[in-house]
N, CA, C and O atoms as a CHARMM CRD file, in Angstrom:
* protein
*
  240
    1    1 MET  N    210.18100 196.01600 -33.44700 PROA 1      0.00000
    2    1 MET  CA   210.89600 195.24800 -33.03900 PROA 1      0.00000
    3    1 MET  C    211.07500 193.67400 -32.83500 PROA 1      0.00000
    4    1 MET  O    210.31300 193.03500 -32.10900 PROA 1      0.00000
    5    2 GLN  N    212.35200 192.98000 -33.66800 PROA 2      0.00000
    6    2 GLN  CA   212.26000 191.16400 -33.18200 PROA 2      0.00000
    7    2 GLN  C    213.26400 191.12800 -32.35300 PROA 2      0.00000
    8    2 GLN  O    214.32300 191.75600 -32.36700 PROA 2      0.00000
    9    3 THR  N    212.61000 189.88000 -31.19200 PROA 3      0.00000
   10    3 THR  CA   213.96800 189.32500 -30.83700 PROA 3      0.00000
   11    3 THR  C    214.31800 188.21500 -31.18500 PROA 3      0.00000
   12    3 THR  O    213.86300 187.69100 -32.20200 PROA 3      0.00000
   13    4 ASP  N    215.33100 187.55100 -30.28700 PROA 4      0.00000
   14    4 ASP  CA   215.89300 186.01600 -30.82600 PROA 4      0.00000
   15    4 ASP  C    214.69600 185.30900 -31.09100 PROA 4      0.00000
   16    4 ASP  O    214.53300 184.80300 -32.20100 PROA 4      0.00000
   17    5 SER  N    214.03600 185.23500 -30.40600 PROA 5      0.00000
   18    5 SER  CA   213.30700 184.11900 -30.61400 PROA 5      0.00000
   19    5 SER  C    212.18500 184.34300 -31.94800 PROA 5      0.00000
   20    5 SER  O    211.76400 183.33800 -32.52200 PROA 5      0.00000
   21    6 THR  N    211.83900 185.41800 -32.29200 PROA 6      0.00000
   22    6 THR  CA   210.92200 185.44500 -33.43400 PROA 6      0.00000
   23    6 THR  C    211.45700 185.42000 -34.43200 PROA 6      0.00000
   24    6 THR  O    210.80000 185.11300 -35.42700 PROA 6      0.00000
   25    7 ASN  N    212.94200 185.75300 -34.56000 PROA 7      0.00000
   26    7 ASN  CA   213.11400 185.47400 -36.19500 PROA 7      0.00000
   27    7 ASN  C    214.08700 184.73500 -35.85300 PROA 7      0.00000
   28    7 ASN  O    214.96100 185.09500 -35.06400 PROA 7      0.00000
   29    8 ILE  N    214.00800 183.02600 -36.71200 PROA 8      0.00000
   30    8 ILE  CA   214.63100 182.19100 -36.20800 PROA 8      0.00000
   31    8 ILE  C    215.64300 181.91500 -37.72900 PROA 8      0.00000
   32    8 ILE  O    216.77200 181.45800 -37.90700 PROA 8      0.00000
   33    9 CYS  N    214.53300 182.47600 -38.67700 PROA 9      0.00000
   34    9 CYS  CA   215.15900 182.20700 -40.26700 PROA 9      0.00000
   35    9 CYS  C    216.76900 183.37800 -40.12700 PROA 9      0.00000
   36    9 CYS  O    217.69900 182.69100 -40.54900 PROA 9      0.00000
   37   10 GLU  N    217.09300 184.22700 -39.87400 PROA 10     0.00000
   38   10 GLU  CA   218.01600 184.99900 -39.62000 PROA 10     0.00000
   39   10 GLU  C    218.88900 184.72500 -39.15200 PROA 10     0.00000
   40   10 GLU  O    220.00800 185.04100 -39.55700 PROA 10     0.00000
   41   11 ARG  N    218.54800 183.75300 -37.71000 PROA 11     0.00000
   42   11 ARG  CA   219.37300 183.57300 -36.78200 PROA 11     0.00000
   43   11 ARG  C    220.47100 182.26800 -37.61500 PROA 11     0.00000
   44   11 ARG  O    221.70200 182.26200 -37.63000 PROA 11     0.00000
   45   12 MET  N    219.44000 181.16700 -38.29900 PROA 12     0.00000
   46   12 MET  CA   219.69200 180.23800 -38.85500 PROA 12     0.00000
   47   12 MET  C    219.84400 179.95500 -40.27400 PROA 12     0.00000
   48   12 MET  O    219.41400 178.95900 -40.85600 PROA 12     0.00000
   49   13 GLY  N    220.70800 181.24200 -40.93800 PROA 13     0.00000
   50   13 GLY  CA   221.03500 181.37500 -42.29600 PROA 13     0.00000
   51   13 GLY  C    221.86100 179.80400 -43.20800 PROA 13     0.00000
   52   13 GLY  O    222.64700 178.89200 -42.95500 PROA 13     0.00000
   53   14 ARG  N    221.26400 180.17600 -44.01600 PROA 14     0.00000
   54   14 ARG  CA   221.57900 179.14100 -45.34300 PROA 14     0.00000
   55   14 ARG  C    223.60300 179.15300 -45.74000 PROA 14     0.00000
   56   14 ARG  O    224.34800 180.13200 -45.71800 PROA 14     0.00000
   57   15 SER  N    223.89800 177.93100 -46.00800 PROA 15     0.00000
   58   15 SER  CA   225.26500 177.81900 -46.12000 PROA 15     0.00000
   59   15 SER  C    225.43400 178.38300 -47.58100 PROA 15     0.00000
   60   15 SER  O    224.47000 178.48800 -48.33900 PROA 15     0.00000
   61   16 GLN  N    226.90900 178.79400 -47.98300 PROA 16     0.00000
   62   16 GLN  CA   226.62500 178.78000 -49.70600 PROA 16     0.00000
   63   16 GLN  C    226.54300 177.42600 -50.45200 PROA 16     0.00000
   64   16 GLN  O    226.92600 176.34500 -50.00500 PROA 16     0.00000
   65   17 GLU  N    225.90100 177.69100 -51.83100 PROA 17     0.00000
   66   17 GLU  CA   226.20800 176.27400 -52.40400 PROA 17     0.00000
   67   17 GLU  C    227.46900 175.84300 -52.65300 PROA 17     0.00000
   68   17 GLU  O    228.53300 176.46000 -52.60400 PROA 17     0.00000
   69   18 LEU  N    227.12900 174.23200 -53.04200 PROA 18     0.00000
   70   18 LEU  CA   228.94200 173.78600 -53.30300 PROA 18     0.00000
   71   18 LEU  C    228.78200 174.34200 -54.63400 PROA 18     0.00000
   72   18 LEU  O    227.79200 174.68000 -55.28300 PROA 18     0.00000
   73   19 SER  N    230.25900 174.34400 -54.90300 PROA 19     0.00000
   74   19 SER  CA   230.88500 174.49100 -56.30100 PROA 19     0.00000
   75   19 SER  C    230.65600 173.05600 -57.22400 PROA 19     0.00000
   76   19 SER  O    230.52300 171.95300 -56.69300 PROA 19     0.00000
   77   20 GLU  N    230.63400 173.31700 -58.90000 PROA 20     0.00000
   78   20 GLU  CA   230.21500 172.33000 -59.36700 PROA 20     0.00000
   79   20 GLU  C    231.33100 171.10400 -59.06800 PROA 20     0.00000
   80   20 GLU  O    231.13500 169.88900 -59.02000 PROA 20     0.00000
   81   21 PHE  N    232.46300 171.80300 -58.90100 PROA 21     0.00000
   82   21 PHE  CA   233.83600 170.73300 -58.54900 PROA 21     0.00000
   83   21 PHE  C    233.06000 169.64000 -57.56900 PROA 21     0.00000
   84   21 PHE  O    232.65700 168.52000 -57.88100 PROA 21     0.00000
   85   22 LYS  N    232.98100 170.28200 -56.34900 PROA 22     0.00000
   86   22 LYS  CA   232.86200 169.83000 -55.02800 PROA 22     0.00000
   87   22 LYS  C    231.06200 168.54500 -55.75700 PROA 22     0.00000
   88   22 LYS  O    231.05500 167.33000 -55.56200 PROA 22     0.00000
   89   23 ARG  N    230.06600 169.17300 -56.38100 PROA 23     0.00000
   90   23 ARG  CA   229.05000 168.24000 -56.68300 PROA 23     0.00000
   91   23 ARG  C    229.92000 167.19300 -57.82300 PROA 23     0.00000
   92   23 ARG  O    229.58600 166.01600 -57.68900 PROA 23     0.00000
   93   24 GLY  N    230.49900 167.32900 -58.42200 PROA 24     0.00000
   94   24 GLY  CA   231.09300 166.35200 -58.98600 PROA 24     0.00000
   95   24 GLY  C    231.82600 164.86700 -58.59100 PROA 24     0.00000
   96   24 GLY  O    231.64100 163.71000 -58.96600 PROA 24     0.00000
   97   25 THR  N    232.86200 165.59100 -57.52700 PROA 25     0.00000
   98   25 THR  CA   233.37000 164.86900 -56.96000 PROA 25     0.00000
   99   25 THR  C    232.40000 163.62800 -56.01300 PROA 25     0.00000
  100   25 THR  O    232.57800 162.41700 -55.88000 PROA 25     0.00000
  101   26 VAL  N    231.46700 164.44400 -55.53300 PROA 26     0.00000
  102   26 VAL  CA   230.46000 163.78700 -54.64000 PROA 26     0.00000
  103   26 VAL  C    229.88400 162.32300 -55.92900 PROA 26     0.00000
  104   26 VAL  O    230.11000 161.11900 -55.80900 PROA 26     0.00000
  105   27 ILE  N    229.23700 162.93100 -56.88900 PROA 27     0.00000
  106   27 ILE  CA   229.16600 162.26600 -57.97900 PROA 27     0.00000
  107   27 ILE  C    229.92900 160.57600 -58.39300 PROA 27     0.00000
  108   27 ILE  O    229.49600 159.42900 -58.50500 PROA 27     0.00000
  109   28 GLY  N    231.29700 161.26700 -58.52200 PROA 28     0.00000
  110   28 GLY  CA   232.47600 160.59300 -58.43400 PROA 28     0.00000
  111   28 GLY  C    232.39900 159.70700 -57.61600 PROA 28     0.00000
  112   28 GLY  O    232.57600 158.56500 -58.04100 PROA 28     0.00000
  113   29 CYS  N    232.13600 159.87800 -56.29600 PROA 29     0.00000
  114   29 CYS  CA   232.25700 159.11600 -54.98900 PROA 29     0.00000
  115   29 CYS  C    231.51400 158.03800 -54.98400 PROA 29     0.00000
  116   29 CYS  O    231.86700 156.86700 -54.84900 PROA 29     0.00000
  117   30 HSD  N    230.31200 158.55100 -55.16200 PROA 30     0.00000
  118   30 HSD  CA   228.85200 157.54800 -55.90900 PROA 30     0.00000
  119   30 HSD  C    229.19100 157.09100 -56.98800 PROA 30     0.00000
  120   30 HSD  O    228.44700 156.11500 -57.07900 PROA 30     0.00000
  121   31 LEU  N    229.91500 157.11500 -58.05200 PROA 31     0.00000
  122   31 LEU  CA   230.26700 156.18000 -58.78200 PROA 31     0.00000
  123   31 LEU  C    231.59200 155.12700 -58.69800 PROA 31     0.00000
  124   31 LEU  O    231.94500 154.28000 -59.51900 PROA 31     0.00000
  125   32 CYS  N    232.21100 155.51000 -57.35800 PROA 32     0.00000
  126   32 CYS  CA   233.04200 154.68100 -56.99900 PROA 32     0.00000
  127   32 CYS  C    232.58100 153.44200 -55.88300 PROA 32     0.00000
  128   32 CYS  O    233.15500 152.44400 -55.44600 PROA 32     0.00000
  129   33 ASN  N    231.27700 154.04200 -55.67600 PROA 33     0.00000
  130   33 ASN  CA   230.84800 152.76100 -54.79900 PROA 33     0.00000
  131   33 ASN  C    230.76200 153.09000 -53.14100 PROA 33     0.00000
  132   33 ASN  O    230.57800 152.31900 -52.19900 PROA 33     0.00000
  133   34 LYS  N    230.94800 154.39700 -53.17000 PROA 34     0.00000
  134   34 LYS  CA   231.45800 155.21600 -51.89800 PROA 34     0.00000
  135   34 LYS  C    229.82800 155.45300 -51.04900 PROA 34     0.00000
  136   34 LYS  O    229.08600 156.07000 -51.81400 PROA 34     0.00000
  137   35 SER  N    229.31600 155.20900 -50.06100 PROA 35     0.00000
  138   35 SER  CA   227.76100 155.10900 -49.33000 PROA 35     0.00000
  139   35 SER  C    228.24700 156.77500 -48.94500 PROA 35     0.00000
  140   35 SER  O    229.24100 157.50000 -48.92200 PROA 35     0.00000
  141   36 ILE  N    226.31400 156.78000 -48.58700 PROA 36     0.00000
  142   36 ILE  CA   226.23000 158.24800 -48.36000 PROA 36     0.00000
  143   36 ILE  C    227.36600 158.72000 -47.68700 PROA 36     0.00000
  144   36 ILE  O    228.25600 159.49800 -48.03100 PROA 36     0.00000
  145   37 SER  N    227.11600 157.97800 -46.47500 PROA 37     0.00000
  146   37 SER  CA   228.16500 158.12500 -45.06300 PROA 37     0.00000
  147   37 SER  C    229.25900 158.42500 -45.47600 PROA 37     0.00000
  148   37 SER  O    229.64100 159.54300 -45.13100 PROA 37     0.00000
  149   38 GLU  N    230.25400 157.55700 -46.40300 PROA 38     0.00000
  150   38 GLU  CA   231.65000 157.58700 -46.43700 PROA 38     0.00000
  151   38 GLU  C    231.84000 158.58800 -47.59600 PROA 38     0.00000
  152   38 GLU  O    232.91100 158.60600 -48.20200 PROA 38     0.00000
  153   39 ILE  N    230.79300 159.45100 -47.93400 PROA 39     0.00000
  154   39 ILE  CA   231.08600 160.16700 -49.03900 PROA 39     0.00000
  155   39 ILE  C    231.37600 161.76000 -48.01700 PROA 39     0.00000
  156   39 ILE  O    232.21300 162.65300 -48.14400 PROA 39     0.00000
  157   40 SER  N    230.37900 161.57500 -47.13900 PROA 40     0.00000
  158   40 SER  CA   229.89900 162.95400 -46.67600 PROA 40     0.00000
  159   40 SER  C    231.08400 163.04900 -45.35500 PROA 40     0.00000
  160   40 SER  O    231.24300 164.17100 -44.87400 PROA 40     0.00000
  161   41 LEU  N    231.84700 161.97800 -44.81500 PROA 41     0.00000
  162   41 LEU  CA   232.97600 162.02000 -43.77500 PROA 41     0.00000
  163   41 LEU  C    234.18100 162.62800 -44.66800 PROA 41     0.00000
  164   41 LEU  O    234.88200 163.60300 -44.39800 PROA 41     0.00000
  165   42 LEU  N    234.23100 161.80100 -45.79000 PROA 42     0.00000
  166   42 LEU  CA   235.40700 162.19600 -46.81900 PROA 42     0.00000
  167   42 LEU  C    235.67300 163.50900 -47.58500 PROA 42     0.00000
  168   42 LEU  O    236.73600 163.96700 -48.00600 PROA 42     0.00000
  169   43 LEU  N    234.26900 164.04200 -47.65500 PROA 43     0.00000
  170   43 LEU  CA   234.22800 165.75300 -48.20800 PROA 43     0.00000
  171   43 LEU  C    233.92100 166.86200 -47.21200 PROA 43     0.00000
  172   43 LEU  O    234.11600 168.04000 -47.50900 PROA 43     0.00000
  173   44 ASN  N    233.42300 166.47200 -45.99000 PROA 44     0.00000
  174   44 ASN  CA   233.61600 167.12700 -44.69100 PROA 44     0.00000
  175   44 ASN  C    232.40000 167.89800 -45.12600 PROA 44     0.00000
  176   44 ASN  O    232.38900 169.12600 -45.21200 PROA 44     0.00000
  177   45 ILE  N    231.09300 166.90200 -45.46900 PROA 45     0.00000
  178   45 ILE  CA   229.88700 167.72500 -45.76200 PROA 45     0.00000
  179   45 ILE  C    228.58200 167.07300 -45.09100 PROA 45     0.00000
  180   45 ILE  O    228.64600 166.00100 -44.48900 PROA 45     0.00000
  181   46 PRO  N    227.29600 167.86500 -45.25300 PROA 46     0.00000
  182   46 PRO  CA   226.76100 166.86400 -44.47800 PROA 46     0.00000
  183   46 PRO  C    225.64500 165.68200 -45.19800 PROA 46     0.00000
  184   46 PRO  O    225.05100 165.88300 -46.25700 PROA 46     0.00000
  185   47 ARG  N    225.54900 164.69700 -44.53800 PROA 47     0.00000
  186   47 ARG  CA   225.09100 164.05400 -44.98000 PROA 47     0.00000
  187   47 ARG  C    223.57400 164.11000 -46.01700 PROA 47     0.00000
  188   47 ARG  O    223.43600 163.36800 -46.99000 PROA 47     0.00000
  189   48 SER  N    222.57100 165.08800 -45.59500 PROA 48     0.00000
  190   48 SER  CA   221.53400 165.69200 -45.88100 PROA 48     0.00000
  191   48 SER  C    222.14300 166.28800 -47.38300 PROA 48     0.00000
  192   48 SER  O    221.41400 166.15400 -48.36600 PROA 48     0.00000
  193   49 THR  N    222.90300 166.66100 -47.47500 PROA 49     0.00000
  194   49 THR  CA   223.84300 167.51500 -48.32500 PROA 49     0.00000
  195   49 THR  C    224.18700 166.21200 -50.09100 PROA 49     0.00000
  196   49 THR  O    223.92800 166.29200 -51.29200 PROA 49     0.00000
  197   50 VAL  N    224.62600 165.56000 -49.50000 PROA 50     0.00000
  198   50 VAL  CA   224.80800 164.24800 -50.32900 PROA 50     0.00000
  199   50 VAL  C    223.66400 163.59200 -50.75300 PROA 50     0.00000
  200   50 VAL  O    223.51200 163.04500 -51.84500 PROA 50     0.00000
  201   51 SER  N    223.04000 163.65100 -50.04600 PROA 51     0.00000
  202   51 SER  CA   221.60400 162.57400 -50.55400 PROA 51     0.00000
  203   51 SER  C    220.75400 163.41200 -51.60400 PROA 51     0.00000
  204   51 SER  O    219.96800 162.92500 -52.41600 PROA 51     0.00000
  205   52 GLY  N    221.15300 165.21600 -51.39000 PROA 52     0.00000
  206   52 GLY  CA   220.32400 165.45400 -51.60400 PROA 52     0.00000
  207   52 GLY  C    220.84000 165.38900 -53.31300 PROA 52     0.00000
  208   52 GLY  O    220.07600 164.98800 -54.19000 PROA 52     0.00000
  209   53 ILE  N    222.41900 165.90700 -53.62500 PROA 53     0.00000
  210   53 ILE  CA   223.31200 165.68400 -54.89800 PROA 53     0.00000
  211   53 ILE  C    222.77000 164.73100 -55.30600 PROA 53     0.00000
  212   53 ILE  O    221.86200 164.98500 -56.09800 PROA 53     0.00000
  213   54 MET  N    223.03200 163.17900 -54.98800 PROA 54     0.00000
  214   54 MET  CA   222.43500 162.24900 -55.23200 PROA 54     0.00000
  215   54 MET  C    221.11800 161.90900 -56.06500 PROA 54     0.00000
  216   54 MET  O    220.99700 161.12300 -57.00400 PROA 54     0.00000
  217   55 ARG  N    220.22900 162.67100 -55.49200 PROA 55     0.00000
  218   55 ARG  CA   218.50600 162.62500 -55.65200 PROA 55     0.00000
  219   55 ARG  C    218.56800 163.45100 -57.08500 PROA 55     0.00000
  220   55 ARG  O    218.21200 162.75500 -58.03500 PROA 55     0.00000
  221   56 LYS  N    218.93900 164.75700 -57.40700 PROA 56     0.00000
  222   56 LYS  CA   219.36200 165.48400 -58.27200 PROA 56     0.00000
  223   56 LYS  C    220.12100 165.01000 -59.47600 PROA 56     0.00000
  224   56 LYS  O    219.98100 165.25100 -60.67500 PROA 56     0.00000
  225   57 TRP  N    221.00700 164.22900 -58.77200 PROA 57     0.00000
  226   57 TRP  CA   222.08200 163.37200 -59.96900 PROA 57     0.00000
  227   57 TRP  C    220.98400 162.48900 -60.95900 PROA 57     0.00000
  228   57 TRP  O    220.83900 162.53600 -62.18000 PROA 57     0.00000
  229   58 LYS  N    220.32900 161.73300 -60.00600 PROA 58     0.00000
  230   58 LYS  CA   219.98200 160.22000 -60.21200 PROA 58     0.00000
  231   58 LYS  C    218.10500 160.55300 -61.06800 PROA 58     0.00000
  232   58 LYS  O    217.27800 159.71000 -61.41300 PROA 58     0.00000
  233   59 GLN  N    218.01800 162.32800 -61.16400 PROA 59     0.00000
  234   59 GLN  CA   216.92700 162.22200 -61.56600 PROA 59     0.00000
  235   59 GLN  C    216.89000 162.90900 -63.19100 PROA 59     0.00000
  236   59 GLN  O    215.89400 163.12900 -63.88000 PROA 59     0.00000
  237   60 GLN  N    217.97400 163.09200 -63.43600 PROA 60     0.00000
  238   60 GLN  CA   218.49200 163.44200 -64.90500 PROA 60     0.00000
  239   60 GLN  C    218.33200 163.08300 -65.61600 PROA 60     0.00000
  240   60 GLN  O    218.83900 163.51200 -66.65200 PROA 60     0.00000
């Protein structure tokens, strides 16, 4: 039997992936010189997600 405190992964599940369109919108905002914070507020997604998308895009 598992208690609430023993299985944190089940309680804090991950959200769904961003669509290709939303990722493209993040890149487009970046190319228009928006900051990570501005993009996060505009698209209502976490800053960590925005920075992760930017990091992957820059490595290509």
